[in-house]
C-alpha positions in Angstrom: 13.0 16.1 27.0 14.9 18.2 24.4 12.8 18.9 21.3 14.2 17.3 18.1 13.7 18.5 14.6 11.3 16.0 13.1 11.8 15.3 9.4 8.6 15.2 7.3 8.7 12.2 5.0 6.6 13.2 2.0 5.6 10.6 -0.5 5.4 12.7 -3.7 9.2 13.1 -4.2 9.6 9.3 -3.7 6.8 8.5 -6.1 8.1 11.0 -8.7 11.6 9.5 -8.6 10.2 6.0 -9.1 7.9 7.0 -11.9 10.8 8.7 -13.7 12.6 5.3 -13.7 9.4 3.5 -14.7 8.9 5.7 -17.7 12.1 4.4 -19.2 10.9 0.8 -18.7 7.6 1.7 -20.4 9.5 3.2 -23.4 11.5 0.0 -23.7 8.4 -2.1 -23.7 6.8 0.1 -26.3 9.6 -0.7 -28.7 8.4 -4.3 -28.5 4.8 -3.3 -29.0 3.9 -4.0 -25.3 1.8 -1.5 -23.4 1.4 -2.4 -19.7 -2.3 -2.8 -19.1 -4.4 -2.9 -15.9 -8.0 -4.0 -15.4 -9.5 -2.4 -12.3 -12.8 -4.0 -11.1 -15.1 -1.8 -9.0 -18.2 -3.3 -7.5 -20.7 -0.8 -6.0 -20.3 2.9 -5.4 -18.0 3.2 -2.4 -16.8 6.9 -2.5 -13.2 6.2 -1.4 -12.9 3.5 -4.0 -14.2 5.8 -6.7 -11.5 8.4 -5.8 -8.7 5.7 -5.8 -9.7 4.3 -9.2 -9.8 7.8 -10.8 -6.4 8.6 -9.3 -5.0 5.3 -10.6 -6.3 6.0 -14.1 -4.6 9.4 -14.2 -1.2 8.0 -13.1 -1.4 5.2 -15.6 -2.3 7.4 -18.5 0.4 9.9 -17.6 3.0 7.2 -18.1 1.4 5.9 -21.3 0.1 2.8 -19.7 -3.4 1.4 -20.3 -6.0 1.2 -17.6 -9.6 0.2 -17.9 -12.2 0.2 -15.1 -15.0 -2.3 -15.0 -17.8 -0.8 -13.0 -20.3 -3.3 -11.7 -23.5 -2.7 -9.7 -23.5 -3.5 -6.0 -26.0 -6.3 -6.6 -23.5 -8.2 -8.8 -23.3 -11.8 -7.7 -20.1 -13.6 -6.8 -20.6 -15.9 -9.8 -20.9 -12.9 -12.2 -17.7 -11.4 -10.7 -15.8 -14.6 -11.0 -16.8 -14.9 -14.6 -15.5 -11.4 -15.3 -12.2 -12.2 -13.6 -11.9 -15.5 -15.6 -12.2 -13.5 -18.8 -9.6 -11.0 -17.7 -7.2 -13.7 -16.8 -6.9 -14.8 -20.4 -7.2 -11.3 -22.0 -3.7 -10.4 -23.3 -4.5 -6.7 -23.1 -4.2 -6.8 -19.3 -1.1 -7.6 -17.4 -2.6 -6.8 -14.1 -6.0 -7.3 -12.4 -7.1 -5.2 -9.4 -10.3 -5.9 -7.6 -11.1 -2.8 -5.5 -12.0 -3.4 -1.8 -14.3 -3.3 0.0 -16.6 -5.7 -1.8 -20.3 -6.0 -1.0 -20.9 -8.3 1.9 -22.5 -11.1 -0.1 -19.2 -11.6 -2.1 -16.4 -13.6 -0.5 -13.3 -11.6 -1.1 -11.0 -14.7 -0.5 -12.8 -16.6 -3.4 -12.2 -13.5 -5.6 -8.5 -13.2 -4.9 -8.0 -16.9 -5.3 -9.6 -16.7 -8.8 -7.1 -14.1 -10.1 -4.2 -15.5 -12.1 -1.1 -15.1 -9.7 0.8 -13.8 -12.7 -1.6 -10.9 -13.0 -2.1 -10.4 -9.2 -0.5 -7.0 -9.1 -2.0 -6.3 -5.7 0.0 -9.2 -4.3 -2.9 -10.7 -2.4 -3.1 -14.1 -3.9 -1.9 -16.8 -1.4 0.8 -17.9 -3.8 2.3 -14.4 -4.0 2.0 -14.0 -0.2 3.7 -17.3 0.3 6.5 -16.3 -2.1 6.8 -13.1 0.0 7.2 -15.0 3.2 9.7 -17.3 1.5 11.8 -14.3 0.5 11.3 -14.6 -3.3 8.2 -12.4 -4.1 6.9 -11.9 -7.6 4.6 -9.0 -6.5 4.9 -7.2 -3.2 1.6 -5.7 -1.9 1.6 -2.1 -3.0 1.2 -0.2 0.3 3.9 -2.2 2.3 6.2 -1.9 -0.7 5.5 1.9 -0.7 6.6 2.1 2.9 9.8 0.3 2.1 10.5 2.7 -0.7 10.0 5.7 1.6 12.4 4.2 4.1 14.9 3.7 1.3 14.5 7.1 -0.2 15.0 9.0 3.1 17.8 6.7 4.2 16.0 5.6 7.4 18.0 2.7 8.9 16.0 -0.6 9.4 18.5 -3.4 10.0 19.1 -4.2 13.6 16.3 -1.9 14.8 13.1 -2.7 16.6 10.0 -2.1 14.5 6.4 -2.1 15.8 3.5 -2.5 13.4 0.1 -1.5 14.8 -2.5 -3.4 12.8 -2.6 -7.0 11.4 -4.5 -6.7 8.2 -3.7 -8.9 5.2 -3.3 -5.8 3.1 -0.7 -4.0 5.2 0.2 -5.4 8.6 1.0 -9.0 7.8 3.0 -8.4 4.6 4.7 -5.4 6.3 5.9 -7.8 8.9 7.3 -10.2 6.3 9.2 -7.3 4.5 10.7 -5.8 7.6 11.8 -9.2 8.9 13.4 -10.2 5.6 17.2 -10.3 5.3 17.5 -7.6 2.7 18.5 -3.9 2.3 15.5 -2.4 4.1 14.6 -5.4 6.3 16.5 -7.4 9.0 14.6 -5.7 11.8 13.2 -7.3 14.9 9.4 -6.9 14.4 6.3 -7.0 16.6 2.7 -6.7 15.5 0.3 -5.1 17.9 -3.5 -5.5 17.4 -6.8 -5.4 19.2 -5.7 -8.3 21.4 -2.6 -6.4 22.6 -3.2 -5.4 26.3 -1.1 -2.2 26.3 0.2 -1.0 22.9 2.3 1.7 24.6 4.5 -0.9 26.2 5.6 -1.7 22.7 5.5 1.7 20.9 7.7 3.2 23.7 10.4 0.8 22.9 10.1 1.1 19.1 12.8 2.5 16.8 10.3 2.4 14.0 6.5 2.5 14.2 4.2 1.5 11.2 0.7 2.7 12.1 -1.8 0.7 10.1 -4.8 0.1 12.3 -7.4 2.4 10.6 -8.1 4.3 13.9 -7.8 8.1 13.8 -5.1 9.4 16.2 -4.4 6.1 17.8 -0.7 6.8 18.3 0.0 10.0 20.3 3.1 11.7 21.4 3.1 10.3 24.9 3.2 6.7 23.5 6.6 7.2 21.7 10.2 7.7 22.6 12.5 10.4 21.2 14.1 9.6 17.9 11.5 7.1 16.6 10.7 7.0 12.9 7.0 6.8 12.2 5.2 5.7 9.0 1.5 6.5 9.2 -0.4 4.3 6.8 -3.8 5.2 8.2 -6.1 7.4 6.1 -9.4 8.1 7.9 -12.3 10.3 7.1 -13.4 12.3 10.1 -16.6 14.4 9.8 -16.3 18.1 10.4 -18.1 21.4 9.7 -16.1 22.2 6.6 -17.6 22.6 3.1 -16.6 19.0 2.3 -18.0 17.8 5.5 -14.9 15.8 6.5 -11.2 15.9 6.6 -8.5 13.1 6.2 -6.4 12.2 9.1 -4.0 9.4 9.9 -3.6 6.9 12.7 -1.0 9.1 14.3 -1.8 12.4 16.2 0.5 14.3 13.9 1.1 17.5 15.9 1.8 15.6 19.2 4.7 13.6 17.7 6.5 16.6 16.2 9.6 17.5 18.2 9.8 13.9 19.6 9.9 11.7 16.5 13.0 11.7 14.3 10.7 11.5 11.3 7.0 11.0 10.4 4.9 10.8 7.2 2.1 13.3 6.9 -1.6 12.3 6.1 -2.5 13.1 3.4 0.7 13.3 1.4 2.8 10.5 2.9 2.2 6.9 2.1 -0.8 7.6 -0.1 1.0 8.6 -3.3 3.2 5.5 -3.0 0.4 2.9 -3.2 -0.6 3.8 -6.8 3.0 4.1 -7.8 3.8 0.6 -6.6 0.7 -0.7 -8.4 2.0 0.8 -11.5 5.5 -0.7 -10.9 3.9 -4.2 -10.4 1.9 -3.9 -13.6 5.0 -2.9 -15.6 6.9 -5.8 -14.0 4.1 -8.2 -15.1 4.4 -6.9 -18.6 8.1 -7.3 -18.6 7.7 -10.9 -17.4 6.3 -11.7 -20.8 9.7 -11.1 -22.2 11.5 -13.5 -19.9 
């Protein structure tokens, strides 16, 4: 096999370009005394969630948007959380509501997402918004899948008519990613397969793929011997792996990065690939929700 020069698809240039456009929209809203506002609800003290919420706060503040974090103890009851969401639904200060996952085991996450006003569901997880996505007329697209689409668009990765394999079937990434890639629109119109824990031999599918979306949450699941030359790979996975470093861990994706270099046409790094896009698309959805007030 002749080695190919693998293009590295970094997320930051994409996120920066989108935020530059969003800043103009924020300025326009400000002339009408509207400041896009997000309520982020954090239950418990999951370390990864804490990092995400802090990062989100910085991004929102940098674009002159409002973000407030509601930190609740891990023993918060489902009833108490539902009461908070009910109050946020009617609070005009907030155009978006985000409930950070994972939630404590005694709280039913489906009940929580059902309680969020679909007009403020900037994560795009409410069944109404997911249904609209499947129908082809989404109000809010889930942030990470939308971030993937924006990366494909920015780097001019062709999608239409190609075979895309998604590894992972989560409600957060895998399933909405399927809906987007299969849609008849600019960065869709692909033939799509979802692989998961019930798939007997994932390699049978990844070897045929023109595009691979790795979103299983398993470190180094996809290796160089599982792909064919010229494939475009988007690595959504972000996994903490313990090591002997000062931090005690490092972040890695679902793709064994070094092993696909020279085979894949392109690949996103971890960290630095899809990660920056998720918060950017959350910001975009919140701004869109604020703009909806004007229509």
